[in-house]
N, C-alpha and C positions, 0 to 999 in steps of 0.2 A: 237255633240258628235262624237268621232272617231269610225270607225268600229272596231270590235273585233271578235276573233274566239270564238266559243262556248266553247272551252277548257279554254280559258282565263276567260270567264264569270263564268263557273261552278267552277273553281279554286278559284276565288275571293269570290263567294257565300259561298263555304265550309269553307273558312278561317274566315268568319264573322258569322258563326253559322247557316247557312242554310243547310238543309239536303233534299235529294231527297225523295219524297213520292212514295214509290213503289206500293201503292194501286191504283194510277191513271194509267189508261191504255189509249192508243191512240198514237197520233203522237207527243205528247209533254211530256217532263220530268218536273214535278212540283217540285219546291224547296221552302220549307217552313222554316221560321225562328224559331229556337228553342232557348229558353232562360231558363237556369237551368232545362233542360229536358222537358220543356213544349212547345208544338206547338202553335205558334201564327198565327194570321190571315194574316200576311205579307207574300206574296209569289210572285213568278214569275215562268214563264215556258219557257223552251228552246225547240225548235223544233228539232226533230231527223234528219230532212232532211237538215238543214242549217249548213254549216261549218263556216260561217262568218255572223255576224249580221251587217247590214248597219247602218248608223247614225240614220235613221228613226226608225228601230227596237230597237236600243240602247235607244232611247228616250222613247219608250214604256216600256222597262224594267226599266228605271230610274223612270218613273211614278209609276209603280207597286211597286217599293221599297220605294216610298214616299220621293224622293229627292226634295228639294226646287229649285235646280238649277243644271245646267250641271257640274259646277265646283265640287260640292259635289259628284256627280255620278262618275266623272272621278277619283277623289281621292279614292273612294271606289274600282273601278276596277283596278286602278294602284297600289293599296294596301298600300299607306302610311296611309290610314284611318284604325284605329283599330276597333275591334268589339265593344268595349266600346264607342268609338266616334260615331259609327253608331247608337247604341242604344239610345244615347242622342237625 
């Protein structure tokens, strides 16, 4: 996977129905998937200290979001994948 800025990652997450959990404190921002107003167990977290995620960290985010392969994850973050496609 290619490296991405944390701004790119959070923007893609928000477009797909993820929202930041403001109850979590610490060095990470947790983003949970919300569907029809309900919080689901799918989540990832973004570090406050990192401005860019390496390919290794992007792979970890991809795993947390349950992508079967890198191509699907890249489509998610590049934004041609819709929220509906992700939910399938």
